[in-house]
ROTORDO-230091 format. One record per residue (C-alpha): residue number from 1; x, y, z; residue in one letter. Coordinates in Angstrom, 3 decimals, m for minus. Layout:
REM ROTORDO-230091
{k->NUM, x->X, y->Y, z->Z, r->A}
...
END
This chain:
REM ROTORDO-230091
{k->1, x->4.491, y->56.685, z->m60.059, r->M}
{k->2, x->6.670, y->54.580, z->m57.792, r->R}
{k->3, x->8.333, y->57.583, z->m56.057, r->L}
{k->4, x->11.045, y->55.490, z->m54.316, r->K}
{k->5, x->12.409, y->53.866, z->m57.555, r->E}
{k->6, x->12.375, y->57.276, z->m59.221, r->T}
{k->7, x->14.254, y->59.000, z->m56.472, r->I}
{k->8, x->16.828, y->56.184, z->m56.775, r->E}
{k->9, x->17.092, y->56.654, z->m60.433, r->A}
{k->10, x->17.943, y->60.366, z->m59.827, r->Y}
{k->11, x->20.566, y->59.289, z->m57.240, r->Q}
{k->12, x->22.228, y->56.985, z->m60.031, r->R}
{k->13, x->22.127, y->59.625, z->m62.769, r->N}
{k->14, x->23.112, y->62.758, z->m60.834, r->D}
{k->15, x->26.559, y->62.671, z->m58.975, r->P}
{k->16, x->25.495, y->66.046, z->m57.249, r->A}
{k->17, x->22.494, y->64.374, z->m55.553, r->A}
{k->18, x->23.409, y->63.958, z->m51.909, r->R}
{k->19, x->20.441, y->62.480, z->m50.528, r->S}
{k->20, x->16.917, y->61.131, z->m51.156, r->K}
{k->21, x->15.614, y->63.898, z->m48.941, r->F}
{k->22, x->17.323, y->66.432, z->m50.992, r->E}
{k->23, x->15.914, y->65.147, z->m54.232, r->I}
{k->24, x->12.376, y->64.864, z->m52.943, r->F}
{k->25, x->12.304, y->68.511, z->m51.781, r->W}
{k->26, x->14.489, y->70.318, z->m54.212, r->L}
{k->27, x->14.523, y->68.506, z->m57.634, r->Y}
{k->28, x->11.948, y->70.339, z->m59.967, r->N}
{k->29, x->12.234, y->67.455, z->m62.416, r->G}
{k->30, x->10.781, y->65.055, z->m59.872, r->L}
{k->31, x->8.126, y->67.621, z->m58.857, r->H}
{k->32, x->7.091, y->67.976, z->m62.563, r->A}
{k->33, x->6.531, y->64.296, z->m62.753, r->Q}
{k->34, x->4.477, y->64.298, z->m59.520, r->M}
{k->35, x->2.183, y->67.077, z->m61.007, r->Y}
{k->36, x->2.095, y->64.980, z->m64.382, r->Y}
{k->37, x->0.896, y->61.880, z->m62.709, r->R}
{k->38, x->m2.059, y->63.703, z->m61.083, r->V}
{k->39, x->m2.888, y->65.529, z->m64.245, r->A}
{k->40, x->m2.633, y->62.261, z->m66.340, r->H}
{k->41, x->m5.063, y->60.548, z->m63.985, r->W}
{k->42, x->m7.456, y->63.270, z->m64.296, r->L}
{k->43, x->m7.064, y->63.393, z->m68.077, r->Y}
{k->44, x->m7.864, y->59.635, z->m68.348, r->L}
{k->45, x->m10.893, y->60.152, z->m66.307, r->H}
{k->46, x->m12.150, y->62.997, z->m68.656, r->K}
{k->47, x->m11.537, y->65.778, z->m66.327, r->L}
{k->48, x->m9.446, y->67.392, z->m69.034, r->R}
{k->49, x->m9.690, y->71.129, z->m68.257, r->F}
{k->50, x->m8.576, y->70.355, z->m64.640, r->L}
{k->51, x->m5.695, y->68.167, z->m66.020, r->A}
{k->52, x->m4.438, y->71.029, z->m68.301, r->R}
{k->53, x->m4.864, y->73.461, z->m65.368, r->W}
{k->54, x->m2.560, y->71.366, z->m63.163, r->I}
{k->55, x->m0.146, y->70.842, z->m66.091, r->S}
{k->56, x->0.031, y->74.676, z->m66.564, r->Q}
{k->57, x->0.645, y->75.055, z->m62.862, r->L}
{k->58, x->3.420, y->72.706, z->m62.953, r->A}
{k->59, x->4.959, y->74.508, z->m65.883, r->K}
{k->60, x->4.964, y->77.806, z->m63.957, r->R}
{k->61, x->6.373, y->76.316, z->m60.815, r->R}
{k->62, x->8.984, y->73.915, z->m62.412, r->T}
{k->63, x->9.746, y->75.158, z->m65.834, r->G}
{k->64, x->8.848, y->71.822, z->m67.181, r->V}
{k->65, x->5.711, y->71.386, z->m69.482, r->E}
{k->66, x->4.248, y->67.893, z->m69.803, r->I}
{k->67, x->0.981, y->67.396, z->m71.519, r->H}
{k->68, x->m1.256, y->65.289, z->m69.306, r->P}
{k->69, x->m2.131, y->63.058, z->m72.360, r->A}
{k->70, x->1.509, y->62.013, z->m72.680, r->A}
{k->71, x->2.587, y->58.481, z->m71.587, r->T}
{k->72, x->5.554, y->58.306, z->m69.362, r->I}
{k->73, x->7.217, y->55.033, z->m68.114, r->G}
{k->74, x->9.068, y->54.166, z->m64.921, r->R}
{k->75, x->12.148, y->55.901, z->m63.536, r->R}
{k->76, x->12.278, y->58.763, z->m65.792, r->L}
{k->77, x->15.033, y->61.217, z->m64.808, r->V}
{k->78, x->14.622, y->64.939, z->m65.717, r->I}
{k->79, x->17.898, y->66.661, z->m65.038, r->D}
{k->80, x->17.711, y->70.282, z->m64.100, r->H}
{k->81, x->14.344, y->70.281, z->m66.282, r->G}
{k->82, x->14.069, y->73.875, z->m67.251, r->T}
{k->83, x->12.590, y->74.369, z->m70.762, r->G}
{k->84, x->11.597, y->70.875, z->m71.202, r->I}
{k->85, x->8.353, y->70.359, z->m73.308, r->V}
{k->86, x->6.705, y->66.971, z->m73.720, r->I}
{k->87, x->3.822, y->66.854, z->m76.326, r->G}
{k->88, x->0.414, y->65.247, z->m75.842, r->A}
{k->89, x->1.064, y->62.058, z->m78.010, r->T}
{k->90, x->4.658, y->61.671, z->m76.839, r->A}
{k->91, x->5.592, y->58.280, z->m75.159, r->E}
{k->92, x->8.545, y->57.671, z->m73.042, r->I}
{k->93, x->9.780, y->54.225, z->m72.011, r->G}
{k->94, x->11.484, y->53.132, z->m68.763, r->D}
{k->95, x->14.790, y->54.485, z->m67.480, r->D}
{k->96, x->15.033, y->57.507, z->m69.826, r->C}
{k->97, x->17.104, y->60.568, z->m69.048, r->L}
{k->98, x->16.210, y->64.068, z->m70.307, r->L}
{k->99, x->18.404, y->67.045, z->m69.856, r->Y}
{k->100, x->17.327, y->70.753, z->m69.818, r->Q}
{k->101, x->15.823, y->72.346, z->m72.899, r->G}
{k->102, x->14.630, y->69.006, z->m74.508, r->V}
{k->103, x->11.535, y->69.178, z->m76.714, r->T}
{k->104, x->9.612, y->66.119, z->m77.737, r->L}
{k->105, x->7.354, y->67.876, z->m80.174, r->G}
{k->106, x->5.355, y->67.644, z->m83.287, r->G}
{k->107, x->5.794, y->68.883, z->m86.929, r->T}
{k->108, x->2.194, y->69.642, z->m87.789, r->G}
{k->109, x->m1.410, y->70.008, z->m86.842, r->A}
{k->110, x->m2.494, y->66.434, z->m87.090, r->E}
{k->111, x->m4.896, y->65.183, z->m84.372, r->R}
{k->112, x->m3.472, y->61.668, z->m84.407, r->E}
{k->113, x->0.041, y->60.566, z->m83.265, r->K}
{k->114, x->2.372, y->63.558, z->m83.948, r->R}
{k->115, x->4.992, y->63.302, z->m81.244, r->H}
{k->116, x->7.864, y->60.941, z->m80.830, r->P}
{k->117, x->8.058, y->57.621, z->m78.925, r->T}
{k->118, x->11.294, y->56.982, z->m76.859, r->L}
{k->119, x->12.081, y->53.449, z->m76.038, r->G}
{k->120, x->13.714, y->52.278, z->m72.915, r->N}
{k->121, x->17.088, y->53.704, z->m71.625, r->N}
{k->122, x->17.099, y->56.532, z->m73.943, r->V}
{k->123, x->19.222, y->59.686, z->m73.120, r->M}
{k->124, x->18.368, y->63.049, z->m74.772, r->V}
{k->125, x->21.065, y->65.742, z->m74.319, r->G}
{k->126, x->20.351, y->69.275, z->m73.368, r->C}
{k->127, x->18.628, y->71.413, z->m75.925, r->G}
{k->128, x->17.868, y->68.588, z->m78.321, r->A}
{k->129, x->14.733, y->68.613, z->m80.340, r->K}
{k->130, x->13.012, y->65.317, z->m81.300, r->V}
{k->131, x->10.137, y->66.332, z->m83.645, r->L}
{k->132, x->7.657, y->63.974, z->m85.286, r->G}
{k->133, x->5.703, y->60.742, z->m84.832, r->P}
{k->134, x->8.617, y->58.182, z->m85.037, r->F}
{k->135, x->10.441, y->55.824, z->m82.729, r->K}
{k->136, x->13.633, y->56.438, z->m80.898, r->V}
{k->137, x->14.939, y->52.869, z->m80.189, r->G}
{k->138, x->16.036, y->51.338, z->m76.974, r->D}
{k->139, x->19.449, y->52.561, z->m75.511, r->N}
{k->140, x->19.742, y->55.373, z->m78.185, r->A}
{k->141, x->21.661, y->58.467, z->m77.301, r->R}
{k->142, x->20.951, y->61.837, z->m78.732, r->I}
{k->143, x->23.678, y->64.519, z->m78.412, r->A}
{k->144, x->23.032, y->68.052, z->m77.134, r->A}
{k->145, x->21.331, y->70.536, z->m79.482, r->N}
{k->146, x->20.623, y->67.825, z->m82.123, r->S}
{k->147, x->17.369, y->68.176, z->m84.189, r->V}
{k->148, x->16.048, y->64.681, z->m84.858, r->V}
{k->149, x->13.334, y->64.392, z->m87.573, r->L}
{k->150, x->13.349, y->60.736, z->m88.379, r->R}
{k->151, x->13.453, y->57.340, z->m86.754, r->E}
{k->152, x->16.512, y->56.330, z->m84.579, r->V}
{k->153, x->17.737, y->52.614, z->m84.396, r->P}
{k->154, x->18.262, y->50.984, z->m81.104, r->P}
{k->155, x->21.817, y->51.229, z->m79.561, r->N}
{k->156, x->22.712, y->54.274, z->m81.824, r->S}
{k->157, x->24.205, y->57.689, z->m81.183, r->T}
{k->158, x->22.549, y->60.736, z->m83.102, r->V}
{k->159, x->24.378, y->64.023, z->m83.467, r->V}
{k->160, x->23.841, y->67.206, z->m85.442, r->G}
{k->161, x->21.154, y->69.404, z->m87.295, r->V}
{k->162, x->19.590, y->67.579, z->m88.818, r->P}
{k->163, x->20.430, y->64.562, z->m86.700, r->G}
{k->164, x->22.530, y->61.845, z->m88.038, r->R}
{k->165, x->23.518, y->58.438, z->m86.779, r->V}
{k->166, x->27.322, y->58.569, z->m85.994, r->V}
{k->167, x->27.592, y->55.341, z->m83.999, r->R}
{k->168, x->25.617, y->52.106, z->m84.063, r->L}
{k->169, x->25.903, y->49.557, z->m81.231, r->N}
{k->170, x->28.922, y->51.540, z->m80.041, r->G}
{k->171, x->30.235, y->52.925, z->m76.760, r->E}
{k->172, x->28.201, y->55.137, z->m74.499, r->K}
{k->173, x->27.964, y->58.730, z->m75.650, r->L}
{k->174, x->30.777, y->61.078, z->m74.659, r->D}
{k->175, x->29.228, y->64.546, z->m74.738, r->Q}
{k->176, x->32.710, y->66.116, z->m74.892, r->I}
{k->177, x->34.284, y->64.175, z->m77.712, r->H}
{k->178, x->31.085, y->63.344, z->m79.755, r->T}
{k->179, x->31.901, y->63.373, z->m83.514, r->P}
{k->180, x->30.581, y->65.960, z->m85.781, r->D}
{k->181, x->29.384, y->64.505, z->m89.066, r->P}
{k->182, x->29.229, y->67.942, z->m90.816, r->I}
{k->183, x->32.739, y->68.742, z->m89.656, r->R}
{k->184, x->33.880, y->65.399, z->m90.935, r->A}
{k->185, x->32.441, y->65.936, z->m94.406, r->E}
{k->186, x->33.951, y->69.346, z->m94.619, r->L}
{k->187, x->37.348, y->67.894, z->m93.704, r->D}
{k->188, x->36.998, y->65.199, z->m96.325, r->Y}
{k->189, x->36.132, y->67.777, z->m98.918, r->L}
{k->190, x->38.996, y->70.040, z->m98.074, r->T}
{k->191, x->41.354, y->67.049, z->m98.283, r->E}
{k->192, x->39.872, y->66.128, z->m101.627, r->R}
{k->193, x->40.112, y->69.710, z->m103.053, r->I}
{k->194, x->43.864, y->69.860, z->m101.962, r->A}
{k->195, x->44.611, y->66.631, z->m103.590, r->A}
{k->196, x->42.963, y->67.802, z->m106.843, r->L}
{k->197, x->44.872, y->71.179, z->m106.735, r->E}
{k->198, x->47.992, y->69.130, z->m106.224, r->K}
{k->199, x->47.224, y->67.056, z->m109.299, r->Q}
{k->200, x->46.425, y->70.142, z->m111.390, r->M}
{k->201, x->49.781, y->71.759, z->m110.362, r->E}
{k->202, x->51.680, y->68.639, z->m111.502, r->G}
{k->203, x->50.464, y->68.893, z->m115.003, r->K}
END
């Protein structure tokens, strides 16, 4: 883990971060990654019980659970961090941003690849669940509380339960004005019913 560049990534992504000193001492997302790097090294060197013990210690102290077998790239930012779960076969690229309550989980008991792979520069909003052994493409944005169960194209925005692509190669995700695909379908159906009723009344 390149600590300096990770702290700088926190400064870029968190407007509340006042100094590198504050981030180093007070940010539990950073602390969780520091524990993870030690646990991951131990896991790769076959000291797996000790690796899991450290990951569980980190979970109790930070509220972030990262399996030591997971693969994490550079400059990951875990904002707030509480409630984050990253599974054993999950892979995270460089420059990703995870908000609180995110789960990178599996959908079954397979022993092979069962957790998602995030590309580079992926943002996953608070409370989102990304479940299964598929790829989330580079620069993708997953809105808060979405449940993503299938592959996500690069440069896209995913919203809803289940998650649907609502924007491809579009602007950066606006968490406040994110379109709701289910609401859009309901509005369309309501308009269609009103139009049909009007036709019926005209006969």
